[in-house]
DSSP file (Angstrom, degrees, kcal/mol; ACC not computed):
  #  RESIDUE AA STRUCTURE BP1 BP2  ACC     N-H-->O    O-->H-N    N-H-->O    O-->H-N    TCO  KAPPA ALPHA  PHI   PSI    X-CA   Y-CA   Z-CA
    1    1 A F              0   0    0      0, 0.0     2,-0.5     0, 0.0     0, 0.0   0.000 360.0 360.0 360.0 125.7   48.1  -17.7  -10.9
    2    2 A V        -     0   0    0      2,-0.0     2,-0.4     0, 0.0     0, 0.0  -0.981 360.0-139.9-117.6 123.7   50.5  -15.8   -8.7
    3    3 A R        -     0   0    0     -2,-0.5     3,-0.1     1,-0.0     0, 0.0  -0.690   8.4-144.2 -85.8 128.6   51.9  -12.5   -9.9
    4    4 A D    >   -     0   0    0     -2,-0.4     3,-1.6     1,-0.2     6,-0.2  -0.816   9.8-166.7 -92.7 107.3   55.5  -11.9   -9.1
    5    5 A P  T 3  S+     0   0    0      0, 0.0    -1,-0.2     0, 0.0    -2,-0.0   0.643  87.2  51.3 -69.8 -13.0   55.8   -8.2   -8.3
    6    6 A D  T 3  S+     0   0    0      4,-0.1    -2,-0.0    -3,-0.1     5,-0.0   0.086  80.1 139.4-109.1  21.9   59.6   -8.4   -8.6
    7    7 A G    <>  -     0   0    0     -3,-1.6     4,-2.3     1,-0.1     5,-0.2  -0.248  64.2-113.2 -66.0 156.7   59.7  -10.0  -11.9
    8    8 A P  H  > S+     0   0    0      0, 0.0     4,-1.5     0, 0.0     6,-0.1   0.844 115.1  47.9 -64.0 -35.4   62.2   -8.8  -14.4
    9    9 A Y  H  >>S+     0   0    0      2,-0.2     5,-3.1     1,-0.2     4,-0.7   0.881 111.8  50.4 -73.0 -36.0   59.8   -7.4  -16.9
   10   10 A E  H  45S+     0   0    0      3,-0.2     3,-0.5     2,-0.2    -1,-0.2   0.886 107.3  54.4 -67.3 -38.7   57.9   -5.5  -14.1
   11   11 A I  H  <5S+     0   0    0     -4,-2.3    -1,-0.2     1,-0.3    -2,-0.2   0.877 112.5  43.0 -62.3 -36.7   61.2   -4.1  -12.8
   12   12 A L  H  <5S-     0   0    0     -4,-1.5    -1,-0.3    -5,-0.2    -2,-0.2   0.559 114.1-120.3 -84.4  -8.8   61.9   -2.7  -16.3
   13   13 A G  T  <5S+     0   0    0     -4,-0.7     2,-0.3    -3,-0.5    -3,-0.2   0.854  70.7 122.7  74.2  35.0   58.3   -1.5  -16.6
   14   14 A L      < -     0   0    0     -5,-3.1    -1,-0.3    -6,-0.1     2,-0.2  -0.866  64.6-108.9-126.9 158.8   57.7   -3.7  -19.7
   15   15 A A    >   -     0   0    0     -2,-0.3     3,-1.9     1,-0.1    -3,-0.0  -0.534  34.9-114.9 -80.0 156.2   55.3   -6.3  -20.9
   16   16 A S  T 3  S+     0   0    0      1,-0.3    -1,-0.1    -2,-0.2    -6,-0.0   0.663 115.3  59.8 -68.1 -13.4   56.7   -9.8  -21.3
   17   17 A D  T 3  S+     0   0    0      2,-0.0    -1,-0.3     0, 0.0    -2,-0.0   0.246  76.9 132.4 -97.4  13.9   56.1   -9.6  -25.1
   18   18 A A    <   -     0   0    0     -3,-1.9     2,-0.1     1,-0.1    -4,-0.0  -0.289  61.4-110.2 -62.7 148.7   58.4   -6.6  -25.4
   19   19 A T     >  -     0   0    0      1,-0.1     4,-2.4     4,-0.0     5,-0.2  -0.351  23.9-109.5 -77.4 161.9   60.8   -6.8  -28.3
   20   20 A D  H  > S+     0   0    0      1,-0.2     4,-2.5     2,-0.2     5,-0.2   0.892 121.5  51.6 -57.3 -40.4   64.6   -7.2  -27.7
   21   21 A D  H  > S+     0   0    0      2,-0.2     4,-2.4     1,-0.2    -1,-0.2   0.884 108.9  49.5 -65.2 -38.7   65.1   -3.6  -28.9
   22   22 A E  H  > S+     0   0    0      2,-0.2     4,-2.3     1,-0.2    -2,-0.2   0.889 112.1  48.8 -66.8 -38.1   62.4   -2.3  -26.5
   23   23 A I  H  X S+     0   0    0     -4,-2.4     4,-2.5     2,-0.2    -2,-0.2   0.935 112.6  47.1 -65.0 -46.9   64.0   -4.1  -23.6
   24   24 A K  H  X S+     0   0    0     -4,-2.5     4,-2.4     1,-0.2    -2,-0.2   0.912 113.1  48.9 -63.5 -43.4   67.5   -2.8  -24.5
   25   25 A A  H  X S+     0   0    0     -4,-2.4     4,-2.1     1,-0.2    -1,-0.2   0.902 112.6  47.6 -63.4 -41.0   66.3    0.7  -24.9
   26   26 A R  H  X S+     0   0    0     -4,-2.3     4,-2.4     2,-0.2    -2,-0.2   0.891 110.2  53.0 -67.3 -39.3   64.4    0.6  -21.6
   27   27 A Y  H  X S+     0   0    0     -4,-2.5     4,-2.3     2,-0.2    -2,-0.2   0.940 110.6  46.9 -58.8 -49.8   67.4   -0.8  -19.8
   28   28 A R  H  X S+     0   0    0     -4,-2.4     4,-2.2     1,-0.2    -1,-0.2   0.881 111.0  52.4 -61.3 -40.0   69.7    2.0  -21.1
   29   29 A E  H  X S+     0   0    0     -4,-2.1     4,-2.1     1,-0.2    -1,-0.2   0.925 111.7  45.1 -60.9 -45.7   67.1    4.6  -20.1
   30   30 A L  H  X S+     0   0    0     -4,-2.4     4,-2.1     2,-0.2    -2,-0.2   0.854 110.6  53.9 -71.1 -32.5   66.9    3.2  -16.5
   31   31 A V  H  X S+     0   0    0     -4,-2.3     4,-1.1     2,-0.2    -1,-0.2   0.939 110.2  47.3 -64.6 -44.6   70.7    2.9  -16.2
   32   32 A K  H  < S+     0   0    0     -4,-2.2     3,-0.3     1,-0.2    -2,-0.2   0.900 113.0  50.0 -62.0 -40.9   71.1    6.6  -17.2
   33   33 A L  H  < S+     0   0    0     -4,-2.1    -1,-0.2     1,-0.2    -2,-0.2   0.880 121.5  31.2 -64.4 -39.0   68.4    7.6  -14.8
   34   34 A H  H  < S+     0   0    0     -4,-2.1    22,-0.2    -5,-0.1    -1,-0.2   0.329  85.2 125.5-105.5   5.4   69.8    5.8  -11.8
   35   35 A H    >X  -     0   0    0     -4,-1.1     4,-2.2    -3,-0.3     3,-0.6  -0.469  62.3-131.4 -71.9 134.0   73.5    5.9  -12.5
   36   36 A P  H 3> S+     0   0    0      0, 0.0     4,-2.8     0, 0.0     5,-0.2   0.831 104.7  55.7 -52.7 -39.0   75.5    7.4   -9.6
   37   37 A D  H 3> S+     0   0    0      1,-0.2     4,-1.9     2,-0.2     5,-0.1   0.901 109.2  47.5 -64.4 -39.5   77.5    9.8  -11.8
   38   38 A T  H <> S+     0   0    0     -3,-0.6     4,-0.9     2,-0.2    -1,-0.2   0.934 113.8  47.2 -64.1 -44.8   74.2   11.3  -13.2
   39   39 A L  H  X>S+     0   0    0     -4,-2.2     5,-1.8     1,-0.2     4,-0.6   0.887 109.5  52.6 -66.6 -40.0   72.8   11.6   -9.7
   40   40 A I  H ><5S+     0   0    0     -4,-2.8     3,-1.4     1,-0.2    -1,-0.2   0.915 106.2  54.2 -61.4 -41.8   75.9   13.2   -8.2
   41   41 A S  H 3<5S+     0   0    0     -4,-1.9    -1,-0.2     1,-0.3    -2,-0.2   0.735 107.7  51.0 -68.0 -19.1   76.0   15.8  -11.0
   42   42 A K  H 3<5S-     0   0    0     -4,-0.9    -1,-0.3    -3,-0.5    -2,-0.2   0.511 113.3-121.7 -92.5  -4.3   72.4   16.7  -10.0
   43   43 A G  T <<5 +     0   0    0     -3,-1.4    -3,-0.2    -4,-0.6    -2,-0.1   0.824  46.0 173.0  74.6  32.5   73.4   17.0   -6.3
   44   44 A V      < -     0   0    0     -5,-1.8    -1,-0.2     1,-0.1     5,-0.1  -0.392  37.9 -95.3 -74.2 154.4   71.0   14.4   -4.9
   45   45 A P    >>  -     0   0    0      0, 0.0     4,-1.5     0, 0.0     3,-0.5  -0.245  30.0-112.5 -65.6 155.9   71.3   13.5   -1.2
   46   46 A A  H 3> S+     0   0    0      1,-0.2     4,-1.8     2,-0.2     5,-0.2   0.861 116.0  59.4 -56.9 -38.7   73.4   10.5   -0.1
   47   47 A E  H 3> S+     0   0    0      1,-0.2     4,-1.6     2,-0.2    -1,-0.2   0.901 105.8  48.4 -59.9 -39.1   70.3    8.7    1.1
   48   48 A F  H <> S+     0   0    0     -3,-0.5     4,-2.7     1,-0.2    -1,-0.2   0.856 105.8  58.2 -67.9 -34.3   68.9    8.9   -2.4
   49   49 A M  H  X S+     0   0    0     -4,-1.5     4,-2.3     1,-0.2    -1,-0.2   0.888 103.7  52.3 -64.3 -38.3   72.1    7.6   -3.8
   50   50 A I  H  X S+     0   0    0     -4,-1.8     4,-1.7     2,-0.2    -1,-0.2   0.935 112.3  45.1 -63.4 -45.5   71.9    4.4   -1.7
   51   51 A A  H  X S+     0   0    0     -4,-1.6     4,-2.4     1,-0.2    -2,-0.2   0.901 112.3  52.0 -62.4 -42.4   68.3    3.8   -3.0
   52   52 A A  H  X S+     0   0    0     -4,-2.7     4,-2.7     1,-0.2    -1,-0.2   0.875 106.9  52.9 -64.8 -37.2   69.3    4.5   -6.6
   53   53 A E  H  X S+     0   0    0     -4,-2.3     4,-2.0     2,-0.2    -1,-0.2   0.891 110.0  48.2 -65.2 -38.6   72.2    2.1   -6.4
   54   54 A K  H  X S+     0   0    0     -4,-1.7     4,-2.0     2,-0.2    -2,-0.2   0.890 112.3  49.0 -66.6 -39.5   69.9   -0.6   -5.2
   55   55 A R  H  X S+     0   0    0     -4,-2.4     4,-2.4     2,-0.2    -2,-0.2   0.901 109.5  52.7 -66.0 -40.3   67.4    0.2   -8.0
   56   56 A L  H  X S+     0   0    0     -4,-2.7     4,-2.4   -22,-0.2    -2,-0.2   0.898 108.9  49.7 -63.2 -40.4   70.3    0.1  -10.5
   57   57 A A  H  X S+     0   0    0     -4,-2.0     4,-2.3     2,-0.2    -1,-0.2   0.884 110.6  49.8 -63.7 -39.2   71.3   -3.3   -9.3
   58   58 A A  H  X S+     0   0    0     -4,-2.0     4,-2.6     2,-0.2    -2,-0.2   0.902 111.0  49.7 -66.0 -41.3   67.8   -4.6   -9.6
   59   59 A V  H  X S+     0   0    0     -4,-2.4     4,-2.6     2,-0.2    -2,-0.2   0.923 112.5  47.3 -62.3 -44.5   67.5   -3.2  -13.2
   60   60 A T  H  X S+     0   0    0     -4,-2.4     4,-2.6     2,-0.2    -2,-0.2   0.910 112.7  48.3 -64.7 -42.7   70.8   -4.8  -14.2
   61   61 A T  H  X S+     0   0    0     -4,-2.3     4,-2.6     2,-0.2    -2,-0.2   0.915 112.0  50.4 -63.8 -42.8   69.7   -8.2  -12.6
   62   62 A A  H  X S+     0   0    0     -4,-2.6     4,-2.4     2,-0.2    -2,-0.2   0.932 111.4  47.7 -61.5 -46.3   66.3   -7.9  -14.4
   63   63 A F  H  X S+     0   0    0     -4,-2.6     4,-2.6     1,-0.2    -2,-0.2   0.934 112.9  48.8 -61.8 -46.3   68.0   -7.2  -17.8
   64   64 A D  H  X S+     0   0    0     -4,-2.6     4,-2.5     1,-0.2    -1,-0.2   0.902 110.4  51.4 -58.9 -41.6   70.5  -10.1  -17.3
   65   65 A T  H  X S+     0   0    0     -4,-2.6     4,-2.7     2,-0.2    -1,-0.2   0.931 110.8  47.8 -63.4 -45.2   67.6  -12.5  -16.3
   66   66 A I  H  X S+     0   0    0     -4,-2.4     4,-2.8     1,-0.2     5,-0.3   0.913 111.2  50.9 -63.6 -42.2   65.6  -11.6  -19.4
   67   67 A Q  H  X S+     0   0    0     -4,-2.6     4,-1.9     1,-0.2    -1,-0.2   0.925 112.9  45.7 -63.1 -42.6   68.7  -12.0  -21.7
   68   68 A K  H  X S+     0   0    0     -4,-2.5     4,-2.1     2,-0.2    -2,-0.2   0.919 112.8  51.0 -64.1 -43.2   69.4  -15.4  -20.2
   69   69 A E  H  X S+     0   0    0     -4,-2.7     4,-1.9     1,-0.2    -2,-0.2   0.902 112.5  45.2 -61.3 -42.9   65.7  -16.4  -20.5
   70   70 A R  H  X S+     0   0    0     -4,-2.8     4,-2.3     1,-0.2    -1,-0.2   0.814 109.1  56.3 -74.0 -28.9   65.5  -15.4  -24.1
   71   71 A G  H  X S+     0   0    0     -4,-1.9     4,-1.6    -5,-0.3    -2,-0.2   0.898 108.4  47.3 -66.1 -41.1   68.8  -17.1  -24.9
   72   72 A R  H  X S+     0   0    0     -4,-2.1     4,-2.1     2,-0.2    -2,-0.2   0.898 111.4  51.6 -64.9 -41.4   67.5  -20.4  -23.6
   73   73 A R  H  X S+     0   0    0     -4,-1.9     4,-1.2     1,-0.2    -2,-0.2   0.936 106.9  52.9 -61.0 -46.4   64.3  -19.9  -25.6
   74   74 A A  H  X S+     0   0    0     -4,-2.3     4,-1.1     1,-0.2     3,-0.5   0.894 109.7  49.2 -58.7 -40.7   66.1  -19.3  -28.8
   75   75 A K  H  < S+     0   0    0     -4,-1.6     3,-0.4     1,-0.2    -1,-0.2   0.893 108.7  52.3 -66.8 -38.4   68.1  -22.5  -28.3
   76   76 A S  H  < S+     0   0    0     -4,-2.1    -1,-0.2     1,-0.2    -2,-0.2   0.696 108.2  52.2 -72.0 -16.4   65.0  -24.6  -27.7
   77   77 A V  H  < S+     0   0    0     -4,-1.2    -1,-0.2    -3,-0.5    -2,-0.2   0.699  84.6 104.2 -91.4 -22.0   63.4  -23.3  -30.9
   78   78 A E  S  < S-     0   0    0     -4,-1.1     2,-0.1    -3,-0.4     3,-0.1  -0.319  81.0-108.3 -60.6 138.8   66.3  -24.2  -33.2
   79   79 A P        -     0   0    0      0, 0.0     2,-0.2     0, 0.0    -1,-0.1  -0.381  35.4-108.3 -67.4 146.9   65.7  -27.3  -35.3
   80   80 A A              0   0    0      1,-0.1    -3,-0.0    -3,-0.1     0, 0.0  -0.522 360.0 360.0 -74.7 142.7   67.6  -30.3  -34.4
   81   81 A S              0   0    0     -2,-0.2    -1,-0.1    -3,-0.1    -3,-0.0   0.446 360.0 360.0 -87.1 360.0   70.4  -31.3  -36.7
């Protein structure tokens, strides 16, 4: 067993059995936290903005990955016609 420290659930800070609603809520929370407009309004330094933009990109990629993964799972569970 090899643990992927950059896995999408870990990036979002959630367990892999989190519900879709929990994932969506956490994604929105992290986007608000790391969004450039929010940070600019707080007057954070430019160096922090660069790191926050990278973090926001990682959060978005993680969310997209989970959505795609769950979409494939849902299709594989559907009964054959």
